[in-house]
N, C-alpha and C positions, 0 to 999 in steps of 0.2 A: 504494500500500500504506500502511495506517495505520502510525503510529509504533510502536504496541504490536506489530503484526504483524511489522514489520521487526526489532524487538528479539527477538521470539520466534524468528524465522527464523535470525538470526545466532547466537543462543544455541544453538539446536538443531543448527545446522550445526557449530558449534564443538565441541559435545559428541560428535557423531557422528564427527568427525575425530580424536578422541583415540585414542591407541594403547591396545591392550588390555594388561592386566598379563601378566607371564610365566606366572602360574598359569592365566589364561584361555586364553592361547595354547596352553599344554600340554594343557589339557582338549580344545580343538578338535583338536589333533594326535592325541590318543588316540582321538578319534572318527573320524579318518581324513581330516581337512581339512588340507591344506598351504597355508598362507597366506603370501604374500610381504610384504604390508603390513597387518598385523593391526590394524584400527581397530574402533571400536564400530559403525560402519556395516556392516562386514563381518559382525560378530556378529549384528546385526539381520537382515541378509539370510539368514544361515544359519538363524536361528530361524524366519524366514518360510518358508524352503524346507522345513524339518522339518515345520512345520504343514501345508504344502501336500502334502508326501509322505505325511502321515498321513491325507489325505483332506479336510482343512478347505477347503471350497469358497471361502470368502472369501479365504483365503490363496492359493489357486490363482488366483483372479481378480486379486488384487493382483500376484502374480508375473508373470502374463501382461501386465498393464498396464505394469509396469516394463520388461519385456523389449520390448514393442512401442514404448514411448516411446524406449528406447535405440536400437532399430533405426530408428525414424523419424528421430532426430537424425543417425544415421550416414548415412542415405540422402539427407537433405535438407541436410546441413551444419549441423544444429542449428536450422534455421528451420522454422517451421510452414508447411505447405502446405494451402491450402483448394481443393478441387475443386468447382466449381459446374457442375451439369448444367442448363444453361439452353436446351438444344436441344429444341425442340418436336417432336412426332411428325409 
């Protein structure tokens, strides 16, 4: 990874891990979301979910991608698995 990419990654990760303000948490509670650890990452995921629920196809695809990545990590212990079908007919 390039140095600039590493810096961007670290900065974005740090921003997403920041806690939400009390006002933001209250707004989410009023919308019906009960959140144990309210971070900016949580707010981004909720916003993405709302877009997907409204029918935004790109948001739906992104959520499916995130969910399948998470499920893949759980099933494989966080390691990528490549299946190669090299058996001939």
